[in-house]
N, C-alpha and C positions, 0 to 999 in steps of 0.2 A: 504495500500498497504504502502511494506515494505520502510526502511528507507534505505537511501544509503551511506555504509559507506565507508573514507575515510582515509588513512595510513601517516602517514606522517613521510617520512627522513629528517631528518636535523640535523645538528649539531650545529647549531648556537640558541642557548635557544631562546636569547630573537625573532626572526625570527621564529622559529618552534611554541611560545607560541601567537605571530601577524595572524599565519595560522589559528591555530584552532579557536582564537577568532572570524573571518571572515568567517571561512568554520562551522563552529556555528549557526552564525547570520543569512546565504543562507539559514539554513534548513538539514547542511548535518552533519552526526554522523559520528565524528572522534573517527577512535576503536583502533590509538594508535599513541605516539610518540617515537621514537628513531634515536637514531644519528651516529649507522654505518650502513656500508654495509653488514655484518654481521647478525647484531640483526634485519635485514629487511625481508633477504631471509628464516627466519626463523621466524620470526613474519609472514611474508607475508600466509606462506605455515598454520598456524594455523589459523589465523583472519578471513581470505577468504577475505579482504579486495573487495567493487565493483571497487574502482581507488586509485591507489599510487601517492603523491606526493612524487619526487623522487632530492633531491638536488644532480648535479655530483659529488659536492667534498665534500668527510667526513670524518670523525675519524676512522683512523683502518685505516686497510688494503686496505681496498675493497671500490674499489670509486662507486660511485652508476651506473655508466654507466655496473661496471660488475654486482654491484649486481642484476636491470633489468635483465642482460643479463640471470643469473641465474634462478628468477623467474619467466621470458616471456618460460623459457626453459620448464616448467612444469604447466604453468597457461597461462590464457589469460587474465588476470586483465589489464586495459589498465593504462601504466604509463606516466605520463607528468614532465619534468624535469624541476626545477628549477635550474638557474646558475648565474652565475654571469659574464660568458663569452659568448661571440657570435661570436666568432674566427672562420672560414670556420671550421679549425682542431676541436676543440671539438663539432661542430655541424654531422661530417663527423662522427667523434669517435662513437657518442650517436644515427647516424642514423641505425645501424646494427642491433639494439636491437628493433626497428619498434616501435619508442613514439608517442604517440597520444597526442605530445605538446612538447615545450618550452615556460617557462614564465622566465624573465629577474629580474632578483634581481636590485633594491628595485620591492619586488611583489608591482603592483595596484592592488584593490579591485576587479573594472570592468572586468581589461585581463583577472583574478585568475575566477571571475563565468565566462566570455563566454570561456575563454577556457577550463573550469572543462565539462561546458553542452555541446558544442563542440564535449570532449569527448565524454562522455558517450552516444551521438547517435551514433557516430563512430563507439563505440564498438558496439550499441546493433544491425547495421545495416551488420555489421559483425560476427557477431553471427548468426543471421537470415541467411545468406547468407550461413557461414557453414553448415546451418543446412539443409536449398535447398539443397547444395550440397551430404550431405552425403545421404539425401533423394530420391537422381537420384543416388548417388552409388550403394544404397542396390537396388531401383529398376529398374538398370541393369544388377546385378549380381543373382537376384534372378530369371532369366530367361533361360535357355540353349543356346536362340538366344544368336546371337553374336551384337556386337552395339559398332561402335566407331564414334567418332568429326571427322572432319577433315575440315579447313582452304579452302581456294582457294586456296590451293598451293595447295593443300594436305595434308599438315603437321597434325601427327595425335594431336589432342589435348586432348582427351579422350577416352577410349578405358575398356570393363567390362571385368571380369578374363574369362567369356567363348571364347573371341577372340583371350587373355595373351594367354592360355593354347592353344586353336590350334598351336599358335604363335610357343610355347616354349620358350614365354618371360615374365616377368613380365609387369606387370601394368606400372610400373615408368622408363623400357627401350622404351617401344613401345611410350610413352607423345614426343610427339617433334620430332620424325619420320617421315620418307615417307613412307606416305599410299603402295607408289610404290615396297616398301623393302618387303613388305608383299604379293608382286606379283611375283618376281625375286624368293622368299624362295618360292612359291608353296603354298602360306597360302590362297591366294586369287584371283582371277580371275583378267583380266584388269579392267572390265565392273561394281564390287563387288569396286572395290580403284576408281569409279570415272572415268574412262579414256573416259567414251564417256559426259560428264558435259562437259559442255563448262563457262568459266570467266565469274562468276554474275544471273548463270541460273535460273528463279526466278520457270519453269516447273519442277513436282515434279517429279523423274524415279521410275516404278515401275514393275518390268519386272521379267520372271523365267527362272533358267540359269539351266544348268547341270556343275558339274564340278568337277574334279578328281571323278567321278563313282557317284556322289550324285547330289541329284538336291537340288533347293536353293529358296525360292521366297523372292528378293531384293526389299527396300525400300531406294529411296536415298532425303531425304527433306531437301531443301532450309532453313536457315534461316538468315531472317535479321534483319539489327541490329535499331536501336531506325529511326536514318535516313531516312532507309528503303531499302539502298545498301545490295545485298545478303554478309556475309560474312564467315557462316559458310554452313555445309551440315553435318549432322545427317543419317545416316548409317545403317538400319538395313539387318540382314542375319538369313533369319528361313530354321533353313533346313527341307525341304518338302518331304526327300526322302520311308517315310514309305507310303503318301500320295501317291505317286506315284506308289509306287511297287503294294499297296494297288488296284488302280484303275488299273494296268497293267491285276492283277489278275483279277480283277472284268471280264474287256473284254475279256478275255483269257477264264470267264469261261463262259458267254455270249455267246460266240460264242461256245464254246465246247457245252453246252447246248442248244442251238439253231438246230448245226448239230446231235443231239439225239434224240427230239426230232419231229424236220419238221416229220420226216418219219416213226414216229411212230402212228401206229392203236390206243393205246388207250389212256388217258384222264391226262396229266399232266398240274397240273396248280401250280404256287406259288404263294404266298398271303401273307403280309407285315400281320402286329400281329394284324391291324385293318379291317382286311379284305379286302381292296382293292389290285388288280392285277397286282403283279408282273411281271408275264411273263408265258406265257399260249401258248402249243403243239397247231400248227394250226389246230388238228384234233378234238379239241374242235369247232373252227371253223365249220367247215364240217357235223359233226353230228348235234349243232344245227343249221346249216343252214346260218351264218352268211361272210361277210365277211370282212376284216381288217375298210375295210373304213365304214363299216358299223352293228355297234356292236352295246349292251348298253350299254356301259359304263365301266368304273374299278373298280367299284365293285362286287364281288361277288351276293351279293345278286338279282342285276338286272340281270343274268344269272336262279335265280336259280326259277321255281315254286312257286306261292303265298301258295301250299299243304305244302310246306317243309322252309318255311322261320322258322318257330318257331325251327325245326330243324337246320338248318343252325348256328341259335344264340345256341343253348346249345354246336353244334359241339366244334365253337370257344370257347364258355365259357369253357369247359370243357377239353380242350389242353394247353388255358391258365392260367389252374390251374397245370397241368403236364409238366414244362420246356420240352423239348426231351423227349417226348412222342411221342405217336402213337395210336388215336382215329381210331376205321371205323369207317364209314358213307356209307347210303344207303337214295341220293337223288333224287326228281325233280326236274332237272331242263324243261325251258323251250325254244320251236325253235323261229326261227326267225318267225312263223304263229302261235306260243301258244301252239303247240302241247305238249305235257308232250314227255321228254327223260329222262330216268331211267340211273344214275348211281350209279355202286358201288365199292366202294374201301378202302383206310387210309386216311387219314393226319396226317402228320407226324413234327413234330417243330424241325427244325434245322437251329433257329433263332443266337443261341451260340453253335454250332457245327463247330467251325474249321477246322474240320476233313472230314466236308460232300462235298461235290461240290457246292450244291445250299443250299444258307444261304435265309432261309423263312418257314413259312408253306408250306410244299410242301403238292399238292393231288393229288393221282396215284388211277385211276380209270377206269375202263371201263364198256361202254352203254351193258345195256340187252335190249332185244326184245323187249320186253314186263314187266311188273309186276306182279311179282308172291306174 
């Protein structure tokens, strides 16, 4: 385990040496002792200590408060102030720099030990929290989906880049604003901004909504405090327009396909890659003597006579080796009564053909009166 390093900034030599001796006895490593704020700023950047003990009143032009402000502008190192003054004016001035503690002179060793341990623990917790927040930020911005966090008054607490881009604002501009501002600007629908959420609602809201000519899948998730009350809502907005368009296109294709094949005399069958039936023309049932309620199943093999089972296996294997290819076939199907029905035709692969009306393996054939 690495030794914790502490830098001392103190212009009184006797006090500085006493501090160094106490810290060494406690097991800390003192990486430097400096009397001025100017030196403290320079050496903090070079030595990168784990903690700084900083006297407020120093030799030179720079006070300990000014030195700490400069150091904290570029570093997260925790600073503990040493001071002979305990009045509110000094404390309030020091607060601006975010100190991790104050120790009044003369320094008592037990107070020094406790204050340092508390500061190091708090700093470690702060670093863990920052890492956690950065992880969340990266995850939220790693997706094109829109995310934001709001409190129960609908004030935005956190927002990702995707939503900020849609709103035409920066993340910083959106944080602290009202979620309904995004409604009035046309960025979100009222429902997306939590219009239907009741104060303290614990039930998760999930819904699909069409807004501004696009479709969205929205989830609004309540977040409880450690005491159990609902304090925040996390909103996730996923654009599903492409899925909706594909669903509608598929529905239209299926309707068109049905209108085409319902009246054809020849057999048309659309298969999935594994040989299961996706769609078939009514003529197949007519030729084989099946009804919609009474058919052999969803697999092509269920319709094939035993004499052609190997031929079907080879046909599907060959078409699988030749994407977008065409294979002729001559197969013996079996009727509901078990008699052979001879069908000849072609099997074409349109599984990945966006320009073809029917997606899948398309089997087109005609019934032969007898086997020749």
